[in-house]
C-alpha positions in Angstrom: 0.0 0.0 0.0 1.3 3.4 -1.0 2.0 6.1 1.5 -0.7 8.4 0.1 -3.3 5.7 0.4 -2.2 4.9 4.0 -2.6 8.6 4.9 -6.1 8.7 3.4 -7.1 5.7 5.5 -5.6 7.3 8.6 -7.6 10.5 8.0 -10.8 8.5 7.4 -10.3 6.7 10.7 -9.6 10.0 12.5 -12.6 11.6 11.0 -15.0 8.8 12.0 -13.4 8.6 15.5 -13.8 12.4 16.0 -17.4 12.6 14.8 -18.4 9.5 16.9 -16.8 11.0 20.0 -18.2 14.5 19.2 -21.8 13.4 18.6 -21.9 11.1 21.7 -20.1 13.6 24.1 -21.9 16.8 23.0 -23.9 18.0 26.0 -27.6 18.7 25.3 -27.4 22.0 27.2 -24.7 24.3 28.6 -26.0 24.2 32.2 -22.6 23.8 33.8 -18.9 24.6 33.4 -18.2 20.9 32.6 -20.7 21.1 29.7 -19.0 24.2 28.3 -15.5 22.6 28.6 -16.8 19.5 26.8 -18.2 21.7 24.0 -14.9 23.6 23.7 -13.1 20.3 23.4 -15.5 19.1 20.6 -15.2 22.5 18.8 -11.4 22.1 18.8 -11.8 18.5 17.6 -14.0 19.6 14.7 -12.5 22.9 13.6 -8.8 22.5 14.6 -7.8 18.9 14.8 -9.7 17.6 11.8 -8.6 20.4 9.4 -5.0 20.0 10.5 -5.3 16.3 10.0 -6.8 16.8 6.6 -4.1 19.2 5.6 -1.3 16.8 6.6 -2.8 13.5 5.4 -4.6 14.6 2.3 -3.1 17.9 1.0 0.5 17.5 2.0 1.0 13.8 1.8 -1.5 13.2 -0.9 -0.4 16.2 -3.0 -4.0 17.6 -3.3 -5.2 21.2 -3.7 -5.4 23.5 -0.6 -8.9 24.6 -1.5 -10.2 21.2 -0.6 -9.9 22.1 3.0 -13.4 23.6 2.6 -14.7 20.1 2.5 -13.8 19.2 6.0 -14.8 22.6 7.4 -18.2 22.2 5.7 -18.7 18.7 7.0 -17.7 19.8 10.6 -20.1 22.7 10.4 -22.9 20.4 9.3 -22.3 18.0 12.1 -22.2 20.9 14.6 -25.5 22.2 13.2 -27.2 18.9 13.8 -25.6 17.9 17.1 -24.7 21.0 19.1 -27.0 22.4 21.8 -29.8 24.7 20.5 -28.2 27.9 21.9 -25.0 27.2 19.9 -26.4 25.3 16.9 -28.2 28.3 15.5 -24.8 29.9 14.8 -24.3 27.3 12.2 -27.6 28.1 10.5 -25.5 29.8 7.8 -24.8 26.3 6.4 -28.5 26.1 5.4 -28.8 29.7 4.2 -25.5 30.1 2.4 -25.9 26.9 0.3 -28.2 28.7 -2.1 -25.9 31.5 -3.2 -22.9 29.2 -3.1 -24.7 26.6 -5.3 -25.8 29.4 -7.7 -22.2 30.6 -8.1 -20.8 27.1 -8.4 -23.5 26.2 -11.0 -22.5 29.2 -13.2 -18.8 28.2 -12.9 -19.5 24.5 -13.5 -21.8 25.2 -16.4 -19.1 27.3 -18.1 -16.6 24.5 -17.5 -19.0 21.8 -18.7 -19.7 23.7 -21.9 -16.0 24.0 -22.6 -15.3 20.4 -21.7 -18.2 19.1 -23.8 -16.8 21.1 -26.8 -13.4 19.4 -26.2 -14.9 15.9 -25.8 -16.9 16.3 -29.1 -13.5 16.6 -30.8 -12.5 13.1 -29.6 -16.0 11.5 -29.9 -14.9 9.4 -32.9 -11.7 8.1 -31.3 -11.5 4.4 -30.6 -10.9 3.1 -27.1 -11.4 4.2 -23.6 -13.2 7.7 -23.6 -11.1 8.7 -20.6 -8.0 8.5 -22.7 -9.4 11.1 -25.2 -10.3 13.3 -22.2 -6.7 13.1 -20.8 -5.2 13.8 -24.3 -7.4 16.9 -24.7 -6.8 18.4 -21.3 -3.4 16.9 -20.4 -1.7 20.3 -20.5 -4.7 22.4 -19.5 -6.8 23.2 -16.5 -7.0 20.6 -13.8 -10.6 21.4 -13.0 -11.6 20.9 -16.7 -9.8 17.6 -16.8 -11.6 16.5 -13.5 -15.0 17.4 -15.0 -14.1 15.7 -18.3 -13.2 12.5 -16.5 -16.5 12.6 -14.5 -18.4 12.9 -17.8 -16.4 10.2 -19.5 -16.8 7.7 -16.6 -20.4 6.9 -17.6 -19.4 6.3 -21.2 -16.5 4.2 -20.0 -18.8 1.9 -18.0 -21.0 1.3 -21.1 -18.0 1.0 -23.3 -16.4 -1.9 -21.3 -19.5 -3.6 -20.0 -21.0 -4.3 -23.5 -18.5 -6.4 -25.6 -19.9 -5.0 -28.8 -18.9 -1.5 -27.9 -15.3 -2.5 -27.2 -14.9 -4.8 -30.3 -12.4 -2.4 -31.9 -10.4 -1.8 -28.7 -6.6 -1.9 -29.1 -5.3 -5.4 -28.0 -3.5 -5.8 -24.7 0.3 -6.0 -24.9 0.4 -7.7 -21.5 -2.0 -8.3 -18.6 -1.6 -6.8 -15.1 -2.2 -9.4 -12.4 -5.3 -7.8 -10.9 -7.7 -9.5 -8.4 -10.7 -7.9 -10.3 -9.7 -9.9 -13.4 -10.5 -13.3 -12.0 -13.9 -14.9 -12.4 -14.6 -15.6 -8.7 -14.1 -11.9 -7.9 -16.7 -10.6 -10.4 -19.3 -13.3 -9.4 -18.8 -12.4 -5.7 -19.2 -8.7 -6.5 -22.3 -9.3 -8.6 -23.9 -11.5 -5.9 -23.1 -8.9 -3.2 -24.6 -6.1 -5.3 -27.9 -8.1 -6.0 -28.2 -8.9 -2.3 -27.5 -5.3 -1.3 -30.1 -4.0 -3.8 -32.8 -6.5 -2.7 -32.0 -5.9 1.0 -32.2 -2.1 0.8 -35.6 -2.4 -0.9 -37.1 -4.7 1.8 -35.6 -2.6 4.6 -37.0 0.7 3.2 -40.3 -0.3 1.6 -42.2 -0.1 4.9 -41.0 3.5 5.4 -41.3 4.7 1.8 -41.9 2.7 -1.4 -40.5 5.4 -3.6 -37.3 5.7 -1.5 -36.9 1.9 -1.5 -37.2 1.8 -5.3 -34.8 4.7 -5.8 -32.1 3.3 -3.4 -32.3 -0.3 -4.7 -32.2 0.9 -8.3 -29.1 3.0 -7.6 -27.4 0.0 -6.0 -28.5 -2.3 -8.8 -27.2 0.1 -11.4 -23.7 -0.6 -10.2 -24.0 -4.0 -11.8 -22.8 -2.4 -15.0 -19.8 -0.9 -13.4 -18.9 -4.3 -11.8 -19.0 -6.0 -15.3 -17.0 -3.1 -16.9 -14.4 -3.3 -14.1 -14.0 -7.0 -14.7 -13.7 -6.8 -18.5 -11.3 -3.9 -18.3 -9.1 -5.7 -15.8 -9.1 -9.0 -17.6 -8.7 -7.9 -21.2 -7.5 -4.3 -21.4 -5.3 -3.5 -18.4 -2.2 -2.6 -20.4 -2.3 -1.5 -24.1 -1.0 1.0 -26.6 -3.3 3.7 -28.0 -1.9 6.1 -30.5 1.3 7.5 -28.9 0.3 6.5 -25.4 0.8 3.6 -23.0 -2.5 3.1 -21.1 -2.1 1.5 -17.6 -5.4 0.5 -16.0 -5.5 -0.4 -12.3 -9.0 -1.7 -12.8 -11.6 1.1 -13.1 -10.4 2.7 -9.9 -7.2 4.3 -11.4 -5.4 4.7 -14.7 -2.5 6.4 -16.3 -2.0 7.7 -19.9 1.8 7.8 -20.5 3.1 9.3 -23.7 5.7 7.0 -25.2 8.2 9.9 -25.3 7.9 10.3 -21.5 9.2 6.8 -20.9 12.9 6.9 -20.0 13.4 3.2 -19.3 11.6 -0.2 -19.1 13.4 -2.9 -17.2 12.6 -6.3 -15.8 13.3 -6.2 -12.1 13.9 -8.8 -9.4 11.7 -8.4 -6.2 14.8 -7.7 -4.1 15.7 -4.8 -6.3 12.5 -2.9 -6.1 12.2 0.4 -4.2 8.5 1.1 -3.6 8.9 3.8 -0.9 9.4 6.9 -3.1 6.9 9.7 -3.1 6.3 9.4 -6.8 6.5 5.6 -7.0 3.6 3.2 -7.1 3.1 -0.6 -7.7 0.2 -2.0 -9.7 -0.8 -5.6 -9.7 -0.9 -8.6 -7.3 2.2 -10.4 -6.2 5.8 -9.3 -6.8 6.3 -6.6 -9.4 8.5 -7.8 -12.3 8.6 -4.7 -14.6 9.6 -1.2 -13.8 8.7 1.8 -16.0 10.7 4.9 -15.3 9.5 8.2 -16.7 11.4 11.4 -17.8 8.9 13.6 -16.0 6.0 13.2 -13.5 2.8 11.8 -15.2 -0.5 11.9 -13.4 -2.0 8.8 -12.0 -5.8 9.3 -12.0 -6.9 7.5 -8.9 -10.4 7.4 -7.4 -11.9 7.0 -10.9 -10.1 10.1 -12.0 -10.8 12.3 -8.9 -7.5 11.7 -7.0 -4.7 12.8 -9.3 -1.1 12.0 -8.2 2.2 12.6 -10.1 4.3 9.5 -10.6 7.7 8.9 -12.1 8.3 5.2 -11.3 5.7 2.5 -11.9 6.2 -1.1 -10.8 4.0 -3.6 -12.6 3.2 -7.2 -11.9 2.4 -8.6 -15.3 1.9 -12.1 -16.9 4.4 -11.5 -19.8 7.1 -9.1 -18.6 9.5 -9.7 -21.5 6.8 -9.1 -24.1 5.9 -5.9 -22.4 9.5 -4.7 -22.4 10.1 -5.6 -26.0 6.9 -3.9 -27.2 7.6 -0.7 -25.3 11.2 -0.5 -26.5 10.1 -1.1 -30.1 7.5 1.7 -29.6 10.1 4.1 -28.3 12.4 3.4 -31.3 9.6 3.9 -33.8 
């Protein structure tokens, strides 16, 4: 597990722990000095400890944007509005009132970005292969926010593209297969079974409360069946391939990289004892011991979290089924 992922998990645990403690220890009234001290402690937990933890674990260690701190402040304010004593909770009423102008401003900005992104995506609509690759090629050197929105819009098309074999019939062939757990048959059947059980269970649990809510929730859960199938087919057949002048590396649907061939400095077959996986811009993809290392001339973005968690990488360790074939193919591509 990479350091950035570890720090995300650490923050998640700290956040859950803080909110559980805060909600359970928050006094109902401020009748005594002890109640006030408890509330001061919880305020420090929500608005000092959690933002500092987010800054260190996500922004600094995860190389994310500083503006994302607003997420944890907003979440803390929402929890405070719902759990603090009435005489204090009303100070957080701005969360309810400010959301309308904030949403209006954001909608104007996002609509402008969406229009510009759609115009760019229309330019690559006839390209063969993963729609996300076209989005990255279009916005690789542009605005990060535009690329983020482009990847969000391309994700739905990607699900359909890989879940229906007819759509991906002209896909570039794989040059090797990454050893991914999501590529094996038992994994996809387990995921499909779990999804169906979750969808049916949510319906029966909610139908007595509201039939409409039960239908909506169960339908949303059931809709992920398409993503599960797409994830399996992508991992099994198209985890590593060449598309135009790019090497496309798919760590299932969760994360991917589009590496220009000109950015590849070296491709070598490595022994497990020679691997160094502790670098800040180093990652490993695939189960088992990595057997191929791709070194880059400059940092290239790994789009984790289905494109929403970008991280620069310069060294990628891969665990593949045919390492020598991968090395020869990439070296030939570099020469040509």
